[in-house]
C-alpha positions in Angstrom: -121.1 -56.0 -224.0 -117.7 -56.6 -222.6 -114.5 -56.6 -224.6 -114.0 -60.3 -223.9 -117.4 -61.2 -225.3 -116.8 -59.1 -228.3 -113.4 -60.7 -229.0 -114.9 -64.2 -228.7 -117.8 -63.5 -230.9 -115.5 -62.0 -233.5 -113.8 -65.5 -233.8 -110.6 -64.7 -231.8 -109.3 -67.7 -229.8 -107.1 -67.7 -226.8 -104.1 -70.1 -226.9 -102.1 -71.5 -224.0 -99.0 -73.6 -223.9 -99.2 -77.0 -225.3 -98.1 -80.1 -223.4 -95.0 -80.4 -225.7 -93.9 -76.8 -225.1 -94.3 -77.3 -221.3 -92.2 -80.5 -221.4 -89.5 -78.8 -223.5 -89.3 -75.9 -221.0 -89.1 -78.2 -218.0 -86.4 -80.2 -219.7 -84.3 -77.0 -220.4 -84.8 -75.9 -216.8 -83.6 -79.4 -215.6 -80.5 -79.3 -217.7 -79.6 -75.8 -216.4 -80.3 -77.0 -212.8 -77.9 -80.0 -213.3 -75.3 -77.5 -214.6 -75.7 -75.4 -211.4 -75.4 -78.4 -209.2 -72.2 -79.6 -210.8 -70.7 -76.1 -210.4 -71.7 -76.1 -206.7 -70.0 -79.5 -206.2 -66.9 -78.3 -208.0 -66.7 -75.2 -205.8 -67.2 -77.3 -202.6 -64.3 -79.5 -203.6 -62.0 -76.5 -204.2 -63.0 -74.8 -201.0 -62.2 -77.9 -199.0 -58.8 -78.0 -200.7 -58.2 -74.4 -199.9 -59.0 -75.2 -196.2 -56.4 -78.0 -196.3 -53.8 -75.6 -197.7 -54.5 -73.0 -195.0 -54.1 -75.6 -192.3 -50.9 -76.9 -194.0 -49.6 -73.3 -193.9 -50.4 -73.0 -190.2 -48.7 -76.3 -189.5 -45.6 -75.3 -191.5 -45.4 -72.0 -189.7 -45.7 -73.7 -186.3 -42.9 -76.2 -187.2 -40.7 -73.4 -188.6 -41.1 -71.3 -185.4 -40.2 -74.3 -183.3 -37.0 -74.7 -185.3 -36.2 -71.0 -185.2 -36.6 -70.9 -181.5 -33.8 -73.5 -181.0 -30.2 -72.5 -180.5 -28.0 -72.5 -183.6 -25.7 -75.2 -182.2 -28.8 -77.6 -181.7 -29.6 -77.5 -185.4 -27.9 -80.6 -186.8 -28.0 -81.3 -190.5 -31.0 -83.6 -191.1 -33.7 -84.5 -193.5 -36.8 -86.0 -191.9 -40.4 -86.8 -192.9 -43.2 -87.2 -190.4 -46.9 -87.8 -190.8 -48.9 -85.5 -188.6 -52.7 -85.6 -187.8 -54.0 -82.1 -187.2 -57.1 -81.6 -185.1 -59.3 -78.6 -185.6 -62.3 -78.2 -183.4 -65.3 -76.6 -185.1 -68.8 -76.3 -183.7 -68.2 -79.0 -181.1 -66.9 -81.6 -183.5 -63.3 -82.7 -184.2 -62.1 -82.4 -187.8 -59.0 -84.5 -188.5 -56.7 -84.0 -191.4 -53.4 -85.8 -192.1 -50.3 -84.0 -193.4 -46.8 -85.1 -194.3 -44.2 -82.8 -192.8 -40.7 -82.8 -194.3 -38.0 -80.9 -192.5 -34.6 -80.4 -194.1 -31.7 -78.6 -192.3 -28.4 -78.2 -194.0 -25.3 -76.0 -194.1 -25.6 -73.1 -196.5 -22.3 -72.7 -198.4 -20.4 -69.5 -197.8 -16.9 -68.5 -198.5 -14.8 -70.6 -196.2 -16.4 -72.4 -193.3 -20.2 -72.4 -193.2 -21.8 -70.4 -190.4 -25.2 -70.4 -191.8 -27.9 -73.1 -192.1 -30.8 -73.3 -194.4 -34.1 -74.7 -193.0 -36.8 -75.9 -195.3 -40.2 -77.1 -194.1 -42.7 -78.6 -196.6 -46.2 -79.6 -195.5 -48.4 -81.6 -197.9 -52.0 -82.7 -197.2 -52.3 -86.4 -197.7 -56.0 -86.4 -198.7 -55.9 -87.0 -202.4 -59.6 -86.6 -202.8 -59.4 -82.8 -202.6 -57.6 -80.4 -204.8 -54.9 -78.8 -202.9 -52.4 -77.7 -205.5 -49.5 -79.4 -203.8 -47.8 -78.6 -200.5 -46.7 -75.5 -198.7 -42.9 -74.8 -198.5 -41.3 -72.4 -196.1 -37.6 -71.5 -196.2 -35.4 -69.6 -193.8 -31.8 -69.2 -192.8 -30.1 -69.2 -189.4 -26.7 -67.8 -188.8 -24.2 -68.6 -186.2 -23.4 -65.9 -183.6 -19.7 -66.6 -183.6 -17.5 -64.1 -185.3 -15.3 -65.2 -188.1 -12.3 -63.6 -190.0 -13.2 -61.4 -192.9 
């Protein structure tokens, strides 16, 4: 006689999961699945914001290098704000983002006459749907090449 036959003849019964236990287990799995989906959506939003910050930094560096390449005498004191649409081609599609570029150029006070200018470039993504943590600000100084009295 086999072991199974002996166990059944001795009165042992096999039990499986009841319908209620199965429903509770599926409900718990569903709740954990929704939690994972919300974390996934949260991370997608933050990654898109990080991408916007990286593109804002590249745009700020490009603007700053354009200003640094100009002659010192061409740098007039100014404060301007421009809205720029940046195009990034990825996998044959064009991805457009809009940024606000603020450029401020001013005399940096020294003892006596100012022979140094401060240049500040701030680039802020205008897409408010993504988390970006604010704009990117770059600062630099340019000095005149003329000699002064010390």
